[in-house]
LODO-510272 format. One record per atom (N, C-alpha, C, O): residue in one letter; x, y, z. Coordinates in pm, whole numbers, plus 50000, padded with zeros to 5 digits. Layout:
residues N
AXYZ...
END
This chain:
residues 199
X399053888960974X398283877560941X397863877660796X398103887060721X397233866960762X396783864660625X395403870660606X394553869360694X395143877160491X393833882660458X393003871460401X393193867460286X392073866260480X391323854260444X390243857260340X389873848360264X389753869460335X388613872360248X388943875760104X388023879860032X390183874460056X390513878059918X390823865959835X391183855359886X390663867559705X390993857159607X392423859659562X392743870559514X393293849559576X394693851159538X394873854459390X395913859759351X393873851259306X393993853559162X393643867859123X393843871759007X393123875959216X392773889659184X394033897559150X394983897659228X394063904159034X395273911458998X395463923559088X394503929359139X396703927059107X397033938759188X396663951359110X396533950858988X396483962759181X396193975259111X397223978659005X396873984058900X398503975559029X399523978958929X399383970158805X399623974758694X398983957558823X398753948758707X397563953658627X397573953158504X396503958358696X395333963558625X395713976158547X395253977858434X396523984858604X396943997058534X397763993558410X397593999958306X398653983558421X399433979458304X398543973958195X398763976858077X397513966058232X396593960458132X395833971758063X395673971457941X395363981758140X394643992958081X395544000757986X395094004857879X396784002858022X397724010157936X397974002557807X398074008757701X398063989257813X398323981657691X397103981657600X397243981657478X395883981557658X394673982457576X394623996057508X394343996957388X394904006757583X394894020157525X395934021357414X395654027357310X397114015757435X398164016457333X397754008757208X398114012757097X397013997857224X396603989857109X395613997557022X395513994656902X394874007157077X393884014757003X394494026556928X393834032356841X395714030156957X396394041256890X396824036656751X397384025856735X396574044956650X396994041756514X398454045956497X398764057856490X399334036256491X400774038956483X401264041156339X402144049456316X400694033856245X401144035056106X400064029756012X399354020356046X399964035855897X399044031055794X399614018155735X400814017255707X398744008355715X399183995555658X398213991455547X397003992155563X398773987355435X398003982155322X398613968855283X399773968255244X397833958255294X398323944755262X397353937855169X396143939655179X397903930155078X397073922654984X397343907855004X398493903455006X396253900355020X396343885755035X395823879254909X394933884554842X396383867854876X395953860854757X396993862054648X397923870054658X396843854154544X397783853954434X397463865354338X396343866054288X398413874154312X398173885854226X397243895354298X397583900554404X396073897754240X395063905654309X394383896754411X394623884654413X393563902254493X392883894254593X392283903054699X391703913454669X392423899054824X391843906454936X392793917654978X393973915355002X392263929554986X393033941255026X392613944955168X391443947655194X393573945155260X393353948955399X394013962555422X395203964255396X393233972155472X393743985655493X393453990155636X392323989055684X394473995255703X394324002655828X395004015955803X396214016755785X394194026455801X394664039655761X394574049255880X393494050955937X395674055255915X395714065356022X395184078555964X395914088455955X393924078555926X393324089955857X393284102455943X393304113555890X393234100756074X393144112156165X394534116356215X394654125756293X395554109356169X396924112356207X397544100956287X396844093956360X398854099156271X399564089056349X399484092556496X399594104256535X399314082356578X399244084456721X397854087956772X397654089356892X396894089456681X395524092456720X394814079556760X395174068756714X393804080556846X393134068556895X392064063056802X391214055256846X392074066556676X391094061056582X391724060156443X392684067156411X391154051456362X391644049256226X390454045256140X389354043256190X390694044056011X389714038555918X390284025355869X391364024855811X389544014655894X389994001255854X388923994655768X387723995855795X389383987855664X388443980455579X389153969355505X390383969155493X388343960055456X388813948955373X387903948455251X386693950555263X388483945755133X387673943955013X388393934854916X389613933254921X387623928854827X388163920054723X388383928354597X387453934754549X389603928254543X389893936354425X390493928454312X391193918554335X390223932754189X390833926454072X392133933454035X392743930053933X392553943054115X393773950654091X394763947454203X394363945454318X396033946954170X397073944054269X397743957054311X398083965454227X397943958554441X398643970154495X399843964854573X399693957754673X401033968454527X402253963954594X402333970154733X401783980954757X403033963354824X403123967854963X403713981754977X403383988855072X404573985754886X405183999054897X404554009154802X405154019554773X403344006254754X402684015054658X401464021854717X400424023054651X401584026354842X400524034354903X401194046154973X402304045055026X400474057454973X401064069755022X400044077355105X399154083855050X400154076655239X399234084355322X399634099155324X400814102455339X398654107755308X398884122155317X398114127755434X397684120155522X397924140655438X397154146955545X395664145455513X395104153355438X395034135355571X393624132655545X393374125455414X392224124555370X394434120455350X394284113155224X395104100355226X396084099055300X394694090955144X395454078655121X395444075954972X394374074954911X396634074654914X396794072454770X397264058154750X398334054354798X396484050154678X396824036354644X397194035954497X396454041054413X398334029854465X398804029254326X398814014754278X399734007254310X397794010654202X397783996954148X398993994454058X399484003553992X399453981954056X400623978453975X400423981253827X401383984353757X399183980053778X398913982153637X398763996853600X398564000153483X398864005853697X398764020253671X397504026253728X396614019153776X397434039453723X396294046553776X396414048653927X397464046053986X395344053253986X395334055854130X393934054254185X392934056054115X393894050754311X392664050654390X392984059554510X393944057054583X392184069854531X392494079354638X391314080654732X390164081654690X391634080654861X390654082454966X390914095855033X392064099355060X389854103455059X389984116555124X388954117655234X387764115555211X389414120755353X388544122055470X388034136355482X388804145955472X386734137655504X386094150655528X385484149755668X384374144855686X386234154555767X385784153455906X384584162555933X384514173955887X383654157056011X382474164556058X381644170455945X380994180755963X381654164055829X380854168655716X379924157455672X380384146255650X378624160255660X377704149955610X377904147355461X378434155755388X377484135655418X377624131555278X377024141855183X377654145655085X375804146455213X375144155755121X375924168755105X375914174654997X376594173355210X377414185555199X378624183455109X378984192255031X379254171755120X380414168855035X379974167454890X380644172454799X378834160654867X378314159554730X378024173454674X378404176454560X377354181954752X377034195454706X378294203554674X378324210854576X379324202154758X380574209354734X381214205054602X381594213454520X381314192054582X381984186954462X381204190454336X381804194454236X379894189054339X379104191154217X378934205954183X378554209254070X379204214854277X379024229154250X380344236254217X380344248454199X381434229054210X382714235554182X382764240954039X382304234453945X383314252854027X383424259153895X384314250753804X385404246653843X383834248353683X384594240553585X384334225653591X384894218153511X383484221153685X383174206853698X381824203853633X380894211953640X381734192253570X380464186753523X380264173553597X381184165453605X379074171453650X378834159453730X377534152753690X376564159453655X377534139553696X376304132153677X375474133153805X375984137353909X374214129353796X373364128953915X373924118554012X374264107453970X374004121954139X374514112554239X373474101654264X372304104554288X373914089054257X373044077654284X373314072354424X374454071854468X372244068554494X372374062854628X372844048354617X372304040554539X373844044754695X374354031054702X374644027954849X374594036854935X374924015554876X375334011355009X376704004854997X376903996054914X377634009055081X378984003355082X379213997255219X379384004455318X379233984155225X379463977355353X378443981055458X378793982255576X377183983055419X376123986555512X376014001355543X375184005255624X376834009655481X376814024155507X376244031555386X376514027955271X375474041955413X374894049955307X375974057455231X376924062655290X375834057755099X376834064255014X376174069654888X375014066654859X376924077454814X376514082554683X377654079554586X378814079154625X377294077554460X378304075654355X377944084854239X376774086154203X378974091154179X378764099854065X380044100653984X381134097754034X379894104753859X381044107053772X381254122053758X380294129653742X382514126153765X382864140253756X383864142053643X384804134153629X383664152353563X384604155453455X384724170653445X384034178053515X385594174953359X385724189253334X384594193753242X384214186653149X384064205653269X383094211553178X383774214153044X384994215853038X383004214552939X383554217652808X384214231452813X383604241152859X385454232252767X386194244652766X387024247152891X387864256152893X386814239252996X387604240953119X388924233553105X389004223153040X389964239053166X391284232853163X391644227953303X391294234353403X392314216753309X392654210453436X393354219953533X393034220253652X394304227753483X395064236653568X394304249053613X394774256453699X393134251253554X392364263353586X391254260953689X390614270453733X391024248353727X389964245453825X390594239453950X391714234353947X389864240254060X390354234554185X390524219454171X389764213054098X391514213654238X391664199154235X390494192454307X389904198254399X390154180554265X389114172854332X389564169454474X388784170854569X390814165154488X391394161754618X392754168454625X393534167854530X393034174854737X394334181354754X394884178354892X394144178154991X396174175854899X396864175355028X398224182055011X398494188154908X399054180855111X400334188055108X401274183254998X402074191154948X401184170454960X402164164654868X401674162754725X402464163354631X400364160454708X399874157754573X398404161354562X397704162554662X397934163054438X396564166654409X395954156654312X396654150354233X394624155454318X393884148054216X393214158654130X392264165154173X393714160254009X393144169953916X392374162653808X392814152353756X391214168153775X390434162753664X391214165053535X391914175053521X391084155753441X391794156553314X390814157953198X389694152953205X391234164653093X390394166452976X390114152952910X390994144352902X388884150952864X388524139152786X388294126452865X388194115752805X388214127052997X387984115153077X387204119153202X387004130953228X386764109253279X386014112353401X386654105653521X387464096453508X386294110353638X386664104153765X385384099553832X384434107253845X385354086953874X384194082053949X384474084054097X385564081154146X383474089054167X383614092454308X382514085654389X381334086254355X382934078954496X382014073254594X382174081554720X383294084154764X381064085754778X381084094154898X380254086955003X379044085154986X380914082755113X380284073755210X380334079755350X381314086255388X379284077455426X379174082255564X379924072855657X379764060655649X380744078655744X381504070755842X381334076755981X382254083256032X380184074856041X379964079156178X380184093856204X380914097556296X379574102456125X379714116856142X380744123156051X380704135256028X381644115255998X382604119955899X382204114255763X381354105455754X382824119355659X382544114555524X383854110855456X384844118155466X383834099755387X384994095055312X384674095855163X383654090655118X385564102355086X385454102654941X386484092954884X387654093254923X386054084554791X386944075154722X386874078554574X385784079054517X388024080754512X388064084854372X388894074954291X389924070054336X388424072154170X389154063754075X388934069353936X387834073653902X389984069053855X389874073653717X389054064053633X388734053053676X388724068453512X387874060753422X388404046653399X387624037153390X389734045153390X390324032053363X390134022053477X390144010053453X389964026953600X389784018153716X388384018453775X388084011053868X387514027053722X386214029553786X385404016753807X384894014553917X385274008553705X384453996353718X385083986453816X384373980553897X386403984653809X387073975353900X386963979854045X386753971654134X387113992954069X386983998054205X385543996854252X385293993654369X384583999454165X383183997654201X382883983354242X382173981054340X383413973754166X383233959554201X383853956654337X383253949754420X385063961854361X385733959554488X384953965754604X384803959454709X384453977754585X383703984554691X382393977354725X381883978554836X381873969854629X380643962154659X380923950854759X379983945054813X382193947654782X382563937054878X383133942755008X383543935055094X383163955855023X383873961955136X383243958155270X382023957455284X384113955655365X383713953455504X384523963055589X385753963055584X383823971155668X384473981255752X384953974955881X384233967055942X386143978355923X386663973756050X386253983156161X385573993156139X386683979756281X386333988456394X387563995656444X387474003456539
END
């Protein structure tokens, strides 16, 4: 006989399982993507598999930039993302898992051969952050001090006669460091003032 007490529109258990699997698959970070909308420079959309491809979390953000980044000019590393603007220079993001902002600031400012300005408190997209300029101490050589950012493929080394501006922002228990050289520091700072974090 017919089961009178059920709604014909109720999905079957197998349909519910398929829906759950597709939701779970949608949350997996399959590939880092960097896209720019607008003519020349404009809105930069980033989804970064910072925790690794296939992991169920990523770092996503949107910001307005005066610099253009070509679609093939970004390079994800192990816990890093390197953005190469068309006009030159680099913007690098480095993830510090399970480290508070103050610990990352203390680590960077206490490195041998580094000179740092006082860290200023800022807010990036509603999140607490610090910004500071880092340079080589007088008499220090780039090759003799630890890199600011290192991964398996490339390093960010401080250079003589210039500074690197660093923003260090809290991301739910992890900390993200964003670095830009002197030539891009102001433009990146302006862009970061417009950042909106994704989920």
